[in-house]
N, CA, C and O atoms as CSV, one atom per row, in Angstrom:
chain,resi,resn,atom,element,x,y,z
A,1,MET,N,N,5.984,3.655,-13.283
A,1,MET,CA,C,5.719,2.450,-12.524
A,1,MET,C,C,7.057,1.744,-12.290
A,1,MET,O,O,7.849,1.580,-13.218
A,2,SER,N,N,7.300,1.330,-11.054
A,2,SER,CA,C,8.543,0.635,-10.754
A,2,SER,C,C,8.336,-0.310,-9.577
A,2,SER,O,O,7.334,-0.243,-8.864
A,3,ILE,N,N,9.293,-1.173,-9.402
A,3,ILE,CA,C,9.284,-2.102,-8.269
A,3,ILE,C,C,9.962,-1.397,-7.099
A,3,ILE,O,O,11.022,-0.790,-7.256
A,4,ALA,N,N,9.340,-1.483,-5.925
A,4,ALA,CA,C,9.887,-0.830,-4.736
A,4,ALA,C,C,11.286,-1.360,-4.428
A,4,ALA,O,O,11.549,-2.558,-4.522
A,5,LYS,N,N,12.157,-0.456,-4.065
A,5,LYS,CA,C,13.521,-0.811,-3.670
A,5,LYS,C,C,13.530,-0.989,-2.156
A,5,LYS,O,O,13.599,-0.017,-1.403
A,6,THR,N,N,13.461,-2.224,-1.729
A,6,THR,CA,C,13.380,-2.529,-0.303
A,6,THR,C,C,14.757,-2.919,0.238
A,6,THR,O,O,15.633,-3.340,-0.517
A,7,PRO,N,N,14.939,-2.774,1.551
A,7,PRO,CA,C,16.225,-3.151,2.156
A,7,PRO,C,C,16.309,-4.671,2.273
A,7,PRO,O,O,15.340,-5.373,1.987
A,8,PRO,N,N,17.448,-5.167,2.686
A,8,PRO,CA,C,17.543,-6.607,2.939
A,8,PRO,C,C,16.494,-7.035,3.975
A,8,PRO,O,O,16.209,-6.304,4.923
A,9,ALA,N,N,15.936,-8.210,3.780
A,9,ALA,CA,C,14.953,-8.759,4.729
A,9,ALA,C,C,15.654,-9.028,6.063
A,9,ALA,O,O,16.867,-9.233,6.102
A,10,PRO,N,N,14.887,-9.024,7.151
A,10,PRO,CA,C,13.427,-8.994,7.222
A,10,PRO,C,C,12.856,-7.573,7.279
A,10,PRO,O,O,13.489,-6.631,7.756
A,11,TYR,N,N,11.648,-7.476,6.775
A,11,TYR,CA,C,10.812,-6.280,6.883
A,11,TYR,C,C,9.372,-6.761,6.708
A,11,TYR,O,O,9.132,-7.963,6.595
A,12,TYR,N,N,8.429,-5.850,6.685
A,12,TYR,CA,C,7.017,-6.238,6.659
A,12,TYR,C,C,6.318,-5.716,5.412
A,12,TYR,O,O,6.683,-4.679,4.858
A,13,ALA,N,N,5.310,-6.459,4.990
A,13,ALA,CA,C,4.488,-6.071,3.847
A,13,ALA,C,C,3.028,-6.034,4.274
A,13,ALA,O,O,2.553,-6.930,4.971
A,14,VAL,N,N,2.328,-5.001,3.855
A,14,VAL,CA,C,0.884,-4.914,4.021
A,14,VAL,C,C,0.286,-5.067,2.626
A,14,VAL,O,O,0.548,-4.256,1.738
A,15,ILE,N,N,-0.511,-6.104,2.443
A,15,ILE,CA,C,-1.138,-6.379,1.151
A,15,ILE,C,C,-2.603,-5.972,1.257
A,15,ILE,O,O,-3.359,-6.530,2.051
A,16,PHE,N,N,-2.989,-4.995,0.448
A,16,PHE,CA,C,-4.367,-4.493,0.422
A,16,PHE,C,C,-4.968,-4.902,-0.926
A,16,PHE,O,O,-4.571,-4.386,-1.971
A,17,THR,N,N,-5.915,-5.823,-0.894
A,17,THR,CA,C,-6.580,-6.320,-2.092
A,17,THR,C,C,-8.018,-5.831,-2.065
A,17,THR,O,O,-8.692,-5.933,-1.039
A,18,SER,N,N,-8.498,-5.294,-3.202
A,18,SER,CA,C,-9.833,-4.689,-3.182
A,18,SER,C,C,-10.557,-4.831,-4.512
A,18,SER,O,O,-9.951,-5.010,-5.568
A,19,LEU,N,N,-11.874,-4.745,-4.415
A,19,LEU,CA,C,-12.752,-4.563,-5.556
A,19,LEU,C,C,-13.473,-3.252,-5.335
A,19,LEU,O,O,-14.116,-3.056,-4.304
A,20,ARG,N,N,-13.368,-2.350,-6.301
A,20,ARG,CA,C,-13.952,-1.017,-6.194
A,20,ARG,C,C,-15.445,-1.017,-6.465
A,20,ARG,O,O,-15.961,-1.863,-7.196
A,21,SER,N,N,-16.121,-0.065,-5.868
A,21,SER,CA,C,-17.497,0.255,-6.234
A,21,SER,C,C,-17.414,1.159,-7.467
A,21,SER,O,O,-16.325,1.618,-7.810
A,22,PRO,N,N,-18.533,1.426,-8.136
A,22,PRO,CA,C,-18.487,2.331,-9.297
A,22,PRO,C,C,-18.371,3.809,-8.903
A,22,PRO,O,O,-18.220,4.658,-9.782
A,23,VAL,N,N,-18.435,4.134,-7.624
A,23,VAL,CA,C,-18.421,5.524,-7.157
A,23,VAL,C,C,-16.983,6.066,-7.127
A,23,VAL,O,O,-16.109,5.474,-6.494
A,24,GLU,N,N,-16.743,7.189,-7.812
A,24,GLU,CA,C,-15.423,7.830,-7.819
A,24,GLU,C,C,-15.258,8.748,-6.613
A,24,GLU,O,O,-14.374,8.513,-5.790
A,25,ASP,N,N,-16.079,9.781,-6.485
A,25,ASP,CA,C,-16.130,10.697,-5.343
A,25,ASP,C,C,-14.770,10.947,-4.690
A,25,ASP,O,O,-14.566,10.596,-3.527
A,26,SER,N,N,-13.841,11.551,-5.433
A,26,SER,CA,C,-12.516,11.946,-4.929
A,26,SER,C,C,-11.575,10.774,-4.673
A,26,SER,O,O,-10.574,10.937,-3.975
A,27,TYR,N,N,-11.869,9.608,-5.215
A,27,TYR,CA,C,-11.018,8.443,-4.955
A,27,TYR,C,C,-9.579,8.693,-5.419
A,27,TYR,O,O,-8.636,8.462,-4.662
A,28,GLY,N,N,-9.409,9.160,-6.654
A,28,GLY,CA,C,-8.070,9.371,-7.196
A,28,GLY,C,C,-7.251,10.347,-6.383
A,28,GLY,O,O,-6.083,10.098,-6.086
A,29,GLU,N,N,-7.870,11.465,-6.021
A,29,GLU,CA,C,-7.163,12.470,-5.227
A,29,GLU,C,C,-6.772,11.913,-3.857
A,29,GLU,O,O,-5.664,12.141,-3.371
A,30,THR,N,N,-7.699,11.185,-3.251
A,30,THR,CA,C,-7.416,10.623,-1.923
A,30,THR,C,C,-6.331,9.560,-2.012
A,30,THR,O,O,-5.465,9.476,-1.141
A,31,SER,N,N,-6.376,8.758,-3.053
A,31,SER,CA,C,-5.362,7.731,-3.246
A,31,SER,C,C,-3.973,8.359,-3.365
A,31,SER,O,O,-3.020,7.882,-2.749
A,32,HIS,N,N,-3.859,9.416,-4.149
A,32,HIS,CA,C,-2.570,10.111,-4.279
A,32,HIS,C,C,-2.125,10.715,-2.945
A,32,HIS,O,O,-0.943,10.677,-2.605
A,33,ARG,N,N,-3.062,11.264,-2.207
A,33,ARG,CA,C,-2.741,11.842,-0.897
A,33,ARG,C,C,-2.246,10.768,0.068
A,33,ARG,O,O,-1.315,11.010,0.835
A,34,MET,N,N,-2.858,9.585,0.038
A,34,MET,CA,C,-2.429,8.512,0.921
A,34,MET,C,C,-0.992,8.089,0.600
A,34,MET,O,O,-0.217,7.779,1.505
A,35,VAL,N,N,-0.644,8.079,-0.678
A,35,VAL,CA,C,0.741,7.765,-1.053
A,35,VAL,C,C,1.693,8.812,-0.475
A,35,VAL,O,O,2.729,8.464,0.092
A,36,GLU,N,N,1.345,10.091,-0.616
A,36,GLU,CA,C,2.181,11.160,-0.060
A,36,GLU,C,C,2.353,11.003,1.444
A,36,GLU,O,O,3.460,11.129,1.969
A,37,LEU,N,N,1.250,10.729,2.131
A,37,LEU,CA,C,1.309,10.583,3.592
A,37,LEU,C,C,2.114,9.356,4.000
A,37,LEU,O,O,2.913,9.420,4.934
A,38,ALA,N,N,1.912,8.256,3.314
A,38,ALA,CA,C,2.646,7.031,3.644
A,38,ALA,C,C,4.143,7.253,3.460
A,38,ALA,O,O,4.945,6.839,4.297
A,39,GLN,N,N,4.517,7.910,2.359
A,39,GLN,CA,C,5.929,8.175,2.090
A,39,GLN,C,C,6.573,9.029,3.187
A,39,GLN,O,O,7.775,8.923,3.429
A,40,ALA,N,N,5.789,9.859,3.841
A,40,ALA,CA,C,6.297,10.711,4.923
A,40,ALA,C,C,6.283,10.004,6.275
A,40,ALA,O,O,6.854,10.509,7.242
A,41,GLN,N,N,5.648,8.863,6.352
A,41,GLN,CA,C,5.478,8.132,7.607
A,41,GLN,C,C,6.784,7.440,7.990
A,41,GLN,O,O,7.432,6.816,7.149
A,42,GLN,N,N,7.162,7.550,9.240
A,42,GLN,CA,C,8.358,6.867,9.721
A,42,GLN,C,C,8.194,5.359,9.546
A,42,GLN,O,O,7.162,4.796,9.911
A,43,GLY,N,N,9.204,4.715,8.992
A,43,GLY,CA,C,9.189,3.267,8.807
A,43,GLY,C,C,8.699,2.814,7.441
A,43,GLY,O,O,8.736,1.620,7.142
A,44,TYR,N,N,8.237,3.749,6.598
A,44,TYR,CA,C,7.768,3.408,5.254
A,44,TYR,C,C,8.973,3.075,4.377
A,44,TYR,O,O,9.981,3.781,4.408
A,45,LEU,N,N,8.869,1.992,3.590
A,45,LEU,CA,C,9.973,1.573,2.736
A,45,LEU,C,C,9.658,1.663,1.250
A,45,LEU,O,O,10.575,1.728,0.431
A,46,GLY,N,N,8.383,1.669,0.887
A,46,GLY,CA,C,7.998,1.713,-0.521
A,46,GLY,C,C,6.662,1.020,-0.729
A,46,GLY,O,O,6.074,0.472,0.203
A,47,HIS,N,N,6.194,1.055,-1.977
A,47,HIS,CA,C,4.943,0.361,-2.296
A,47,HIS,C,C,4.886,0.041,-3.781
A,47,HIS,O,O,5.619,0.605,-4.592
A,48,GLU,N,N,3.991,-0.883,-4.110
A,48,GLU,CA,C,3.691,-1.262,-5.486
A,48,GLU,C,C,2.181,-1.413,-5.573
A,48,GLU,O,O,1.531,-1.841,-4.619
A,49,SER,N,N,1.629,-1.054,-6.732
A,49,SER,CA,C,0.175,-1.095,-6.857
A,49,SER,C,C,-0.221,-1.426,-8.283
A,49,SER,O,O,0.429,-0.995,-9.235
A,50,ALA,N,N,-1.294,-2.196,-8.426
A,50,ALA,CA,C,-1.842,-2.526,-9.742
A,50,ALA,C,C,-3.350,-2.680,-9.606
A,50,ALA,O,O,-3.857,-3.157,-8.591
A,51,ARG,N,N,-4.059,-2.261,-10.665
A,51,ARG,CA,C,-5.511,-2.421,-10.670
A,51,ARG,C,C,-5.959,-2.722,-12.083
A,51,ARG,O,O,-5.685,-1.970,-13.018
A,52,ASP,N,N,-6.647,-3.828,-12.218
A,52,ASP,CA,C,-7.314,-4.200,-13.462
A,52,ASP,C,C,-8.565,-4.949,-13.023
A,52,ASP,O,O,-8.644,-6.171,-13.143
A,53,GLY,N,N,-9.535,-4.208,-12.518
A,53,GLY,CA,C,-10.683,-4.833,-11.856
A,53,GLY,C,C,-10.311,-5.083,-10.405
A,53,GLY,O,O,-10.740,-4.352,-9.512
A,54,LEU,N,N,-9.516,-6.111,-10.173
A,54,LEU,CA,C,-8.996,-6.402,-8.838
A,54,LEU,C,C,-7.823,-5.473,-8.577
A,54,LEU,O,O,-6.917,-5.372,-9.405
A,55,GLY,N,N,-7.830,-4.793,-7.439
A,55,GLY,CA,C,-6.734,-3.912,-7.074
A,55,GLY,C,C,-5.868,-4.548,-6.011
A,55,GLY,O,O,-6.376,-5.123,-5.049
A,56,ILE,N,N,-4.568,-4.448,-6.180
A,56,ILE,CA,C,-3.623,-4.958,-5.181
A,56,ILE,C,C,-2.561,-3.896,-4.946
A,56,ILE,O,O,-1.867,-3.480,-5.873
A,57,THR,N,N,-2.442,-3.466,-3.706
A,57,THR,CA,C,-1.381,-2.551,-3.306
A,57,THR,C,C,-0.601,-3.219,-2.185
A,57,THR,O,O,-1.175,-3.680,-1.199
A,58,VAL,N,N,0.696,-3.263,-2.349
A,58,VAL,CA,C,1.574,-3.812,-1.320
A,58,VAL,C,C,2.464,-2.676,-0.836
A,58,VAL,O,O,3.201,-2.078,-1.620
A,59,SER,N,N,2.393,-2.384,0.451
A,59,SER,CA,C,3.291,-1.392,1.033
A,59,SER,C,C,4.270,-2.110,1.952
A,59,SER,O,O,3.936,-3.117,2.577
A,60,TYR,N,N,5.475,-1.576,2.023
A,60,TYR,CA,C,6.554,-2.208,2.783
A,60,TYR,C,C,6.950,-1.311,3.942
A,60,TYR,O,O,7.032,-0.090,3.808
A,61,TRP,N,N,7.198,-1.950,5.097
A,61,TRP,CA,C,7.433,-1.220,6.340
A,61,TRP,C,C,8.563,-1.860,7.133
A,61,TRP,O,O,8.800,-3.065,7.048
A,62,GLU,N,N,9.253,-1.029,7.906
A,62,GLU,CA,C,10.361,-1.504,8.742
A,62,GLU,C,C,9.902,-2.405,9.880
A,62,GLU,O,O,10.612,-3.335,10.263
A,63,SER,N,N,8.696,-2.128,10.430
A,63,SER,CA,C,8.275,-2.835,11.641
A,63,SER,C,C,6.753,-2.888,11.755
A,63,SER,O,O,6.035,-2.169,11.062
A,64,LEU,N,N,6.285,-3.751,12.640
A,64,LEU,CA,C,4.851,-3.800,12.931
A,64,LEU,C,C,4.384,-2.508,13.583
A,64,LEU,O,O,3.251,-2.076,13.373
A,65,ASP,N,N,5.252,-1.894,14.370
A,65,ASP,CA,C,4.898,-0.619,15.003
A,65,ASP,C,C,4.687,0.466,13.945
A,65,ASP,O,O,3.762,1.269,14.066
A,66,ALA,N,N,5.524,0.500,12.921
A,66,ALA,CA,C,5.353,1.480,11.834
A,66,ALA,C,C,4.013,1.257,11.132
A,66,ALA,O,O,3.340,2.219,10.762
A,67,ILE,N,N,3.629,0.013,10.949
A,67,ILE,CA,C,2.333,-0.307,10.328
A,67,ILE,C,C,1.193,0.175,11.217
A,67,ILE,O,O,0.224,0.754,10.726
A,68,ARG,N,N,1.303,-0.060,12.524
A,68,ARG,CA,C,0.265,0.409,13.465
A,68,ARG,C,C,0.136,1.927,13.427
A,68,ARG,O,O,-0.971,2.465,13.436
A,69,GLN,N,N,1.268,2.608,13.384
A,69,GLN,CA,C,1.237,4.069,13.328
A,69,GLN,C,C,0.563,4.556,12.047
A,69,GLN,O,O,-0.208,5.515,12.082
A,70,TRP,N,N,0.844,3.912,10.930
A,70,TRP,CA,C,0.213,4.284,9.663
A,70,TRP,C,C,-1.298,4.049,9.718
A,70,TRP,O,O,-2.079,4.887,9.269
A,71,LYS,N,N,-1.698,2.918,10.264
A,71,LYS,CA,C,-3.135,2.613,10.353
A,71,LYS,C,C,-3.870,3.669,11.169
A,71,LYS,O,O,-5.045,3.931,10.914
A,72,GLN,N,N,-3.197,4.284,12.151
A,72,GLN,CA,C,-3.831,5.263,13.025
A,72,GLN,C,C,-3.622,6.716,12.577
A,72,GLN,O,O,-4.089,7.632,13.253
A,73,GLN,N,N,-2.940,6.942,11.467
A,73,GLN,CA,C,-2.728,8.305,10.970
A,73,GLN,C,C,-4.089,8.925,10.665
A,73,GLN,O,O,-4.926,8.277,10.037
A,74,SER,N,N,-4.329,10.160,11.093
A,74,SER,CA,C,-5.670,10.752,11.076
A,74,SER,C,C,-6.305,10.822,9.694
A,74,SER,O,O,-7.465,10.438,9.541
A,75,GLU,N,N,-5.586,11.298,8.685
A,75,GLU,CA,C,-6.170,11.353,7.334
A,75,GLU,C,C,-6.396,9.951,6.775
A,75,GLU,O,O,-7.354,9.717,6.038
A,76,HIS,N,N,-5.509,9.021,7.130
A,76,HIS,CA,C,-5.666,7.642,6.688
A,76,HIS,C,C,-6.914,7.023,7.331
A,76,HIS,O,O,-7.635,6.267,6.680
A,77,LEU,N,N,-7.167,7.337,8.585
A,77,LEU,CA,C,-8.389,6.854,9.246
A,77,LEU,C,C,-9.640,7.329,8.508
A,77,LEU,O,O,-10.582,6.559,8.319
A,78,LEU,N,N,-9.650,8.599,8.091
A,78,LEU,CA,C,-10.795,9.131,7.337
A,78,LEU,C,C,-10.939,8.435,5.987
A,78,LEU,O,O,-12.051,8.125,5.561
A,79,ALA,N,N,-9.819,8.192,5.316
A,79,ALA,CA,C,-9.857,7.490,4.026
A,79,ALA,C,C,-10.348,6.058,4.203
A,79,ALA,O,O,-11.091,5.554,3.360
A,80,GLN,N,N,-9.948,5.397,5.283
A,80,GLN,CA,C,-10.419,4.037,5.554
A,80,GLN,C,C,-11.943,4.029,5.711
A,80,GLN,O,O,-12.626,3.161,5.167
A,81,GLN,N,N,-12.460,4.993,6.453
A,81,GLN,CA,C,-13.901,5.097,6.672
A,81,GLN,C,C,-14.634,5.340,5.346
A,81,GLN,O,O,-15.643,4.696,5.062
A,82,LYS,N,N,-14.121,6.266,4.546
A,82,LYS,CA,C,-14.747,6.560,3.249
A,82,LYS,C,C,-14.686,5.339,2.338
A,82,LYS,O,O,-15.620,5.077,1.579
A,83,GLY,N,N,-13.597,4.601,2.413
A,83,GLY,CA,C,-13.457,3.375,1.628
A,83,GLY,C,C,-14.529,2.363,1.955
A,83,GLY,O,O,-15.118,1.762,1.057
A,84,ARG,N,N,-14.787,2.169,3.243
A,84,ARG,CA,C,-15.813,1.201,3.654
A,84,ARG,C,C,-17.209,1.653,3.245
A,84,ARG,O,O,-18.049,0.834,2.872
A,85,ILE,N,N,-17.453,2.958,3.315
A,85,ILE,CA,C,-18.782,3.493,3.027
A,85,ILE,C,C,-19.023,3.666,1.526
A,85,ILE,O,O,-20.131,3.423,1.048
A,86,THR,N,N,-17.996,4.085,0.778
A,86,THR,CA,C,-18.202,4.558,-0.592
A,86,THR,C,C,-17.418,3.816,-1.664
A,86,THR,O,O,-18.008,3.403,-2.662
A,87,TRP,N,N,-16.099,3.629,-1.496
A,87,TRP,CA,C,-15.241,3.253,-2.611
A,87,TRP,C,C,-15.097,1.764,-2.862
A,87,TRP,O,O,-14.821,1.363,-3.993
A,88,TYR,N,N,-15.273,0.937,-1.854
A,88,TYR,CA,C,-14.984,-0.491,-2.017
A,88,TYR,C,C,-16.223,-1.343,-1.823
A,88,TYR,O,O,-17.039,-1.096,-0.936
A,89,GLU,N,N,-16.346,-2.367,-2.685
A,89,GLU,CA,C,-17.361,-3.391,-2.483
A,89,GLU,C,C,-16.848,-4.406,-1.470
A,89,GLU,O,O,-17.602,-4.926,-0.648
A,90,VAL,N,N,-15.554,-4.674,-1.549
A,90,VAL,CA,C,-14.915,-5.615,-0.628
A,90,VAL,C,C,-13.415,-5.326,-0.629
A,90,VAL,O,O,-12.849,-4.922,-1.644
A,91,TYR,N,N,-12.782,-5.540,0.520
A,91,TYR,CA,C,-11.322,-5.474,0.575
A,91,TYR,C,C,-10.815,-6.424,1.639
A,91,TYR,O,O,-11.554,-6.859,2.522
A,92,LYS,N,N,-9.540,-6.733,1.532
A,92,LYS,CA,C,-8.876,-7.614,2.493
A,92,LYS,C,C,-7.486,-7.048,2.743
A,92,LYS,O,O,-6.805,-6.619,1.811
A,93,VAL,N,N,-7.071,-7.048,4.003
A,93,VAL,CA,C,-5.730,-6.592,4.377
A,93,VAL,C,C,-4.984,-7.779,4.971
A,93,VAL,O,O,-5.492,-8.486,5.840
A,94,ARG,N,N,-3.782,-7.975,4.485
A,94,ARG,CA,C,-2.929,-9.046,5.011
A,94,ARG,C,C,-1.591,-8.420,5.399
A,94,ARG,O,O,-1.040,-7.618,4.646
A,95,ILE,N,N,-1.075,-8.777,6.556
A,95,ILE,CA,C,0.206,-8.260,7.022
A,95,ILE,C,C,1.162,-9.444,7.136
A,95,ILE,O,O,0.870,-10.439,7.800
A,96,CYS,N,N,2.297,-9.315,6.480
A,96,CYS,CA,C,3.241,-10.425,6.371
A,96,CYS,C,C,4.650,-9.968,6.736
A,96,CYS,O,O,5.017,-8.812,6.527
A,97,LYS,N,N,5.417,-10.880,7.275
A,97,LYS,CA,C,6.834,-10.626,7.488
A,97,LYS,C,C,7.590,-11.192,6.293
A,97,LYS,O,O,7.464,-12.373,5.970
A,98,VAL,N,N,8.368,-10.352,5.647
A,98,VAL,CA,C,9.193,-10.790,4.520
A,98,VAL,C,C,10.484,-11.353,5.094
A,98,VAL,O,O,11.296,-10.626,5.667
A,99,GLU,N,N,10.657,-12.641,4.934
A,99,GLU,CA,C,11.835,-13.324,5.467
A,99,GLU,C,C,12.999,-13.326,4.483
A,99,GLU,O,O,14.166,-13.384,4.869
A,100,ARG,N,N,12.644,-13.260,3.190
A,100,ARG,CA,C,13.669,-13.342,2.156
A,100,ARG,C,C,13.120,-12.671,0.913
A,100,ARG,O,O,11.927,-12.769,0.627
A,101,ASP,N,N,13.969,-11.998,0.180
A,101,ASP,CA,C,13.575,-11.507,-1.132
A,101,ASP,C,C,14.764,-11.602,-2.084
A,101,ASP,O,O,15.919,-11.557,-1.659
A,102,TYR,N,N,14.476,-11.731,-3.337
A,102,TYR,CA,C,15.514,-11.789,-4.364
A,102,TYR,C,C,14.880,-11.372,-5.675
A,102,TYR,O,O,13.654,-11.317,-5.776
A,103,GLY,N,N,15.680,-11.079,-6.673
A,103,GLY,CA,C,15.115,-10.643,-7.931
A,103,GLY,C,C,16.104,-10.718,-9.067
A,103,GLY,O,O,17.198,-11.267,-8.935
A,104,PHE,N,N,15.698,-10.160,-10.174
A,104,PHE,CA,C,16.479,-10.132,-11.395
A,104,PHE,C,C,16.236,-8.803,-12.081
A,104,PHE,O,O,15.117,-8.291,-12.060
A,105,GLU,N,N,17.258,-8.245,-12.680
A,105,GLU,CA,C,17.141,-6.988,-13.396
A,105,GLU,C,C,17.947,-7.092,-14.687
A,105,GLU,O,O,19.168,-7.241,-14.652
A,106,ASN,N,N,17.267,-7.015,-15.819
A,106,ASN,CA,C,17.928,-7.074,-17.106
A,106,ASN,C,C,18.433,-5.684,-17.465
A,106,ASN,O,O,17.664,-4.851,-17.945
A,107,LYS,N,N,19.687,-5.432,-17.244
A,107,LYS,CA,C,20.273,-4.097,-17.454
A,107,LYS,C,C,20.232,-3.673,-18.921
A,107,LYS,O,O,20.233,-2.476,-19.207
A,108,GLU,N,N,20.195,-4.612,-19.847
A,108,GLU,CA,C,20.163,-4.277,-21.266
A,108,GLU,C,C,18.819,-3.677,-21.676
A,108,GLU,O,O,18.771,-2.842,-22.579
A,109,ILE,N,N,17.736,-4.084,-21.032
A,109,ILE,CA,C,16.402,-3.573,-21.355
A,109,ILE,C,C,16.130,-2.281,-20.593
A,109,ILE,O,O,15.545,-1.345,-21.138
A,110,LEU,N,N,16.557,-2.231,-19.329
A,110,LEU,CA,C,16.304,-1.058,-18.500
A,110,LEU,C,C,17.214,0.046,-18.938
A,110,LEU,O,O,17.175,1.139,-18.375
């Protein structure tokens, strides 16, 4: 688990927040496949994900066009459909422009 290494702002973030249904039905395999596909997508910069009941995945992109292309990727379209039908009770997608970012890294611990 790590924090995505993003370029200097500006860039875009897609925040996917969800509550899962109890149905597994290939969820883990599909989730891993979506990561592989996103990483191969032009304009992808990285992602971070956490789930403890509430799931939050933030993916980072160079442009709004890159986000549109990802949303229309054929396997991703099928996963979106399966998500609505089977895997999620509710989800929300938010698309944001990152205007500024900063951080801290304790080199002694890492």
